VOLO-368979 format. One record per residue (C-alpha): residue number from 0; x negated, y, z negated. Coordinates in steps of 0.02 Angstrom, whole numbers. Layout:
<k: NUM | X: X | Y: Y | Z: Z>
...
***
This chain:
<k: 0 | X: -2 | Y: -1 | Z: -3>
<k: 1 | X: -53 | Y: 178 | Z: 43>
<k: 2 | X: 15 | Y: 338 | Z: -1>
<k: 3 | X: -50 | Y: 485 | Z: 109>
<k: 4 | X: -16 | Y: 665 | Z: 147>
<k: 5 | X: 52 | Y: 711 | Z: 320>
<k: 6 | X: 13 | Y: 896 | Z: 331>
<k: 7 | X: 58 | Y: 1010 | Z: 187>
<k: 8 | X: 239 | Y: 970 | Z: 170>
<k: 9 | X: 262 | Y: 787 | Z: 198>
<k: 10 | X: 196 | Y: 623 | Z: 133>
<k: 11 | X: 203 | Y: 440 | Z: 188>
<k: 12 | X: 206 | Y: 275 | Z: 95>
<k: 13 | X: 136 | Y: 133 | Z: 205>
<k: 14 | X: 202 | Y: -23 | Z: 122>
<k: 15 | X: 129 | Y: -160 | Z: 236>
<k: 16 | X: 68 | Y: -200 | Z: 415>
<k: 17 | X: 191 | Y: -336 | Z: 471>
<k: 18 | X: 374 | Y: -324 | Z: 529>
<k: 19 | X: 462 | Y: -444 | Z: 419>
<k: 20 | X: 623 | Y: -435 | Z: 308>
<k: 21 | X: 533 | Y: -429 | Z: 142>
<k: 22 | X: 436 | Y: -275 | Z: 188>
<k: 23 | X: 582 | Y: -192 | Z: 267>
<k: 24 | X: 688 | Y: -226 | Z: 111>
<k: 25 | X: 554 | Y: -141 | Z: 9>
<k: 26 | X: 562 | Y: 8 | Z: 128>
<k: 27 | X: 744 | Y: 27 | Z: 107>
<k: 28 | X: 718 | Y: 26 | Z: -84>
<k: 29 | X: 581 | Y: 152 | Z: -84>
<k: 30 | X: 680 | Y: 261 | Z: 34>
<k: 31 | X: 831 | Y: 255 | Z: -84>
<k: 32 | X: 729 | Y: 293 | Z: -241>
<k: 33 | X: 643 | Y: 433 | Z: -159>
<k: 34 | X: 805 | Y: 512 | Z: -110>
<k: 35 | X: 875 | Y: 493 | Z: -283>
<k: 36 | X: 718 | Y: 554 | Z: -374>
<k: 37 | X: 672 | Y: 697 | Z: -265>
<k: 38 | X: 853 | Y: 760 | Z: -244>
<k: 39 | X: 869 | Y: 922 | Z: -142>
<k: 40 | X: 679 | Y: 939 | Z: -133>
<k: 41 | X: 673 | Y: 800 | Z: -1>
<k: 42 | X: 720 | Y: 880 | Z: 157>
<k: 43 | X: 708 | Y: 721 | Z: 249>
<k: 44 | X: 676 | Y: 535 | Z: 201>
<k: 45 | X: 626 | Y: 431 | Z: 359>
<k: 46 | X: 612 | Y: 246 | Z: 336>
<k: 47 | X: 524 | Y: 133 | Z: 473>
<k: 48 | X: 477 | Y: -51 | Z: 482>
<k: 49 | X: 342 | Y: -32 | Z: 355>
<k: 50 | X: 332 | Y: 147 | Z: 301>
<k: 51 | X: 428 | Y: 290 | Z: 218>
<k: 52 | X: 398 | Y: 469 | Z: 260>
<k: 53 | X: 465 | Y: 606 | Z: 155>
<k: 54 | X: 468 | Y: 791 | Z: 213>
<k: 55 | X: 497 | Y: 906 | Z: 64>
<k: 56 | X: 529 | Y: 1094 | Z: 23>
<k: 57 | X: 365 | Y: 1167 | Z: -39>
<k: 58 | X: 466 | Y: 1300 | Z: -133>
<k: 59 | X: 545 | Y: 1170 | Z: -247>
<k: 60 | X: 408 | Y: 1042 | Z: -262>
<k: 61 | X: 225 | Y: 997 | Z: -216>
<k: 62 | X: 127 | Y: 870 | Z: -123>
<k: 63 | X: 56 | Y: 792 | Z: -283>
<k: 64 | X: 233 | Y: 769 | Z: -355>
<k: 65 | X: 305 | Y: 692 | Z: -197>
<k: 66 | X: 151 | Y: 569 | Z: -185>
<k: 67 | X: 170 | Y: 521 | Z: -367>
<k: 68 | X: 361 | Y: 494 | Z: -330>
<k: 69 | X: 328 | Y: 380 | Z: -186>
<k: 70 | X: 199 | Y: 279 | Z: -289>
<k: 71 | X: 319 | Y: 257 | Z: -422>
<k: 72 | X: 457 | Y: 206 | Z: -301>
<k: 73 | X: 346 | Y: 81 | Z: -214>
<k: 74 | X: 298 | Y: 9 | Z: -390>
<k: 75 | X: 477 | Y: -10 | Z: -442>
<k: 76 | X: 534 | Y: -73 | Z: -269>
<k: 77 | X: 694 | Y: -183 | Z: -246>
<k: 78 | X: 706 | Y: -218 | Z: -433>
<k: 79 | X: 755 | Y: -33 | Z: -471>
<k: 80 | X: 891 | Y: -11 | Z: -339>
<k: 81 | X: 1048 | Y: -98 | Z: -291>
<k: 82 | X: 1061 | Y: -118 | Z: -99>
<k: 83 | X: 1241 | Y: -138 | Z: -36>
<k: 84 | X: 1236 | Y: -172 | Z: 150>
<k: 85 | X: 1390 | Y: -161 | Z: 253>
<k: 86 | X: 1445 | Y: -280 | Z: 386>
<k: 87 | X: 1475 | Y: -209 | Z: 554>
<k: 88 | X: 1550 | Y: -313 | Z: 705>
<k: 89 | X: 1519 | Y: -237 | Z: 865>
<k: 90 | X: 1624 | Y: -289 | Z: 1020>
<k: 91 | X: 1520 | Y: -297 | Z: 1176>
<k: 92 | X: 1552 | Y: -339 | Z: 1364>
<k: 93 | X: 1409 | Y: -452 | Z: 1421>
<k: 94 | X: 1329 | Y: -466 | Z: 1592>
<k: 95 | X: 1374 | Y: -396 | Z: 1760>
<k: 96 | X: 1371 | Y: -211 | Z: 1771>
<k: 97 | X: 1377 | Y: -203 | Z: 1581>
<k: 98 | X: 1216 | Y: -302 | Z: 1560>
<k: 99 | X: 1116 | Y: -307 | Z: 1720>
<k: 100 | X: 966 | Y: -404 | Z: 1652>
<k: 101 | X: 1069 | Y: -543 | Z: 1565>
<k: 102 | X: 1062 | Y: -673 | Z: 1701>
<k: 103 | X: 869 | Y: -643 | Z: 1725>
<k: 104 | X: 838 | Y: -662 | Z: 1538>
<k: 105 | X: 950 | Y: -822 | Z: 1519>
<k: 106 | X: 859 | Y: -905 | Z: 1660>
<k: 107 | X: 686 | Y: -857 | Z: 1585>
<k: 108 | X: 742 | Y: -931 | Z: 1417>
<k: 109 | X: 807 | Y: -1091 | Z: 1505>
<k: 110 | X: 981 | Y: -1057 | Z: 1461>
<k: 111 | X: 1146 | Y: -1025 | Z: 1554>
<k: 112 | X: 1222 | Y: -849 | Z: 1532>
<k: 113 | X: 1356 | Y: -920 | Z: 1425>
<k: 114 | X: 1234 | Y: -1007 | Z: 1310>
<k: 115 | X: 1123 | Y: -847 | Z: 1301>
<k: 116 | X: 1285 | Y: -745 | Z: 1241>
<k: 117 | X: 1323 | Y: -881 | Z: 1124>
<k: 118 | X: 1157 | Y: -883 | Z: 1039>
<k: 119 | X: 1149 | Y: -698 | Z: 1033>
<k: 120 | X: 1322 | Y: -675 | Z: 954>
<k: 121 | X: 1302 | Y: -812 | Z: 829>
<k: 122 | X: 1145 | Y: -727 | Z: 755>
<k: 123 | X: 1158 | Y: -599 | Z: 609>
<k: 124 | X: 1058 | Y: -452 | Z: 628>
<k: 125 | X: 995 | Y: -320 | Z: 502>
<k: 126 | X: 967 | Y: -132 | Z: 544>
<k: 127 | X: 788 | Y: -103 | Z: 499>
<k: 128 | X: 792 | Y: 83 | Z: 534>
<k: 129 | X: 853 | Y: 219 | Z: 658>
<k: 130 | X: 743 | Y: 297 | Z: 778>
<k: 131 | X: 699 | Y: 344 | Z: 964>
<k: 132 | X: 862 | Y: 428 | Z: 990>
<k: 133 | X: 981 | Y: 495 | Z: 853>
<k: 134 | X: 1072 | Y: 344 | Z: 782>
<k: 135 | X: 984 | Y: 209 | Z: 887>
<k: 136 | X: 975 | Y: 52 | Z: 773>
<k: 137 | X: 822 | Y: -57 | Z: 777>
<k: 138 | X: 895 | Y: -228 | Z: 738>
<k: 139 | X: 801 | Y: -377 | Z: 663>
<k: 140 | X: 859 | Y: -557 | Z: 681>
<k: 141 | X: 852 | Y: -593 | Z: 871>
<k: 142 | X: 837 | Y: -785 | Z: 899>
<k: 143 | X: 655 | Y: -804 | Z: 957>
<k: 144 | X: 704 | Y: -901 | Z: 1113>
<k: 145 | X: 801 | Y: -738 | Z: 1174>
<k: 146 | X: 652 | Y: -627 | Z: 1155>
<k: 147 | X: 597 | Y: -532 | Z: 1308>
<k: 148 | X: 462 | Y: -405 | Z: 1347>
<k: 149 | X: 508 | Y: -228 | Z: 1400>
<k: 150 | X: 522 | Y: -192 | Z: 1584>
<k: 151 | X: 365 | Y: -143 | Z: 1665>
<k: 152 | X: 440 | Y: 34 | Z: 1705>
<k: 153 | X: 580 | Y: 114 | Z: 1615>
<k: 154 | X: 745 | Y: 146 | Z: 1703>
<k: 155 | X: 791 | Y: 331 | Z: 1729>
<k: 156 | X: 963 | Y: 311 | Z: 1666>
<k: 157 | X: 1030 | Y: 184 | Z: 1534>
<k: 158 | X: 1215 | Y: 195 | Z: 1500>
<k: 159 | X: 1276 | Y: 244 | Z: 1325>
<k: 160 | X: 1320 | Y: 91 | Z: 1223>
<k: 161 | X: 1199 | Y: -19 | Z: 1310>
<k: 162 | X: 1147 | Y: -171 | Z: 1202>
<k: 163 | X: 967 | Y: -209 | Z: 1241>
<k: 164 | X: 814 | Y: -323 | Z: 1200>
<k: 165 | X: 639 | Y: -274 | Z: 1183>
<k: 166 | X: 516 | Y: -410 | Z: 1112>
<k: 167 | X: 597 | Y: -486 | Z: 958>
<k: 168 | X: 715 | Y: -336 | Z: 923>
<k: 169 | X: 872 | Y: -266 | Z: 992>
<k: 170 | X: 957 | Y: -107 | Z: 989>
<k: 171 | X: 1105 | Y: 2 | Z: 1056>
<k: 172 | X: 1080 | Y: 162 | Z: 1155>
<k: 173 | X: 1186 | Y: 297 | Z: 1076>
<k: 174 | X: 1193 | Y: 403 | Z: 1232>
<k: 175 | X: 1136 | Y: 404 | Z: 1422>
<k: 176 | X: 949 | Y: 411 | Z: 1424>
<k: 177 | X: 798 | Y: 337 | Z: 1507>
<k: 178 | X: 750 | Y: 168 | Z: 1427>
<k: 179 | X: 641 | Y: 19 | Z: 1464>
<k: 180 | X: 727 | Y: -110 | Z: 1356>
<k: 181 | X: 819 | Y: -257 | Z: 1441>
<k: 182 | X: 1005 | Y: -233 | Z: 1456>
<k: 183 | X: 1119 | Y: -378 | Z: 1418>
<k: 184 | X: 1291 | Y: -293 | Z: 1361>
<k: 185 | X: 1378 | Y: -131 | Z: 1335>
<k: 186 | X: 1494 | Y: -72 | Z: 1189>
<k: 187 | X: 1617 | Y: 63 | Z: 1183>
<k: 188 | X: 1573 | Y: 93 | Z: 1000>
<k: 189 | X: 1530 | Y: 275 | Z: 960>
<k: 190 | X: 1354 | Y: 252 | Z: 891>
<k: 191 | X: 1319 | Y: 429 | Z: 851>
<k: 192 | X: 1438 | Y: 579 | Z: 836>
<k: 193 | X: 1393 | Y: 744 | Z: 749>
<k: 194 | X: 1580 | Y: 779 | Z: 716>
<k: 195 | X: 1580 | Y: 621 | Z: 604>
<k: 196 | X: 1515 | Y: 595 | Z: 430>
<k: 197 | X: 1397 | Y: 508 | Z: 426>
<k: 198 | X: 1357 | Y: 550 | Z: 607>
<k: 199 | X: 1274 | Y: 384 | Z: 634>
<k: 200 | X: 1377 | Y: 220 | Z: 647>
<k: 201 | X: 1229 | Y: 117 | Z: 572>
<k: 202 | X: 1115 | Y: 137 | Z: 423>
<k: 203 | X: 963 | Y: 40 | Z: 367>
<k: 204 | X: 1012 | Y: -121 | Z: 282>
<k: 205 | X: 1177 | Y: -147 | Z: 374>
<k: 206 | X: 1215 | Y: -323 | Z: 430>
<k: 207 | X: 1269 | Y: -328 | Z: 608>
<k: 208 | X: 1339 | Y: -462 | Z: 725>
<k: 209 | X: 1407 | Y: -450 | Z: 906>
<k: 210 | X: 1573 | Y: -518 | Z: 976>
<k: 211 | X: 1602 | Y: -539 | Z: 1160>
<k: 212 | X: 1746 | Y: -438 | Z: 1237>
<k: 213 | X: 1826 | Y: -449 | Z: 1406>
<k: 214 | X: 1865 | Y: -264 | Z: 1417>
<k: 215 | X: 1754 | Y: -113 | Z: 1375>
<k: 216 | X: 1917 | Y: -31 | Z: 1310>
<k: 217 | X: 1919 | Y: -162 | Z: 1170>
<k: 218 | X: 1736 | Y: -167 | Z: 1136>
<k: 219 | X: 1725 | Y: -65 | Z: 974>
<k: 220 | X: 1652 | Y: -77 | Z: 809>
<k: 221 | X: 1732 | Y: -135 | Z: 638>
<k: 222 | X: 1638 | Y: -84 | Z: 481>
<k: 223 | X: 1669 | Y: -184 | Z: 323>
<k: 224 | X: 1584 | Y: -191 | Z: 152>
<k: 225 | X: 1498 | Y: -358 | Z: 104>
***
């Protein structure tokens, strides 16, 4: 573990070097404790796969205090916070125009498209963190036989709601954007909306699974508490 300054108004806790659920759970706990203990002094708390960055208000606290807070949160870890993940079921239309890479990925995995969809939808995913675009969820839990490398060159335009794979992770594009992940499906769920509170549909720690839909009109998300 390392606690380091990032300029004069931010600090980062690096909690590991691997992408695994145990490390990510520790990240979630440290982020939650940092928000609680720093209060309004924390302008932003940003979890990633193995780190937590805190931007703070120099008018209300200082770098030494924030670094000490991160060190204490890292020491206390998951034993000091209750993580209450939600369950989110995301409806999605697979293949065809909604998932142009599905057939190629299924063939590469030695599966039929139907079997690929079945394996993808029977897995349970965890939201590791949000990044890349506002609200974009990085999802852990993809079955290893479905893993696929990014495209050699990104597409100029990926539709909003695209469900995509890159390596051993998957995600959902909140809006139209360039992107190099492999597209397998599309959802009509609103992944990010500034008029909503909270704006992001997903949060770190959420449990996610996907459900095939025949129509994009019915491909929405249902949020439930565990």
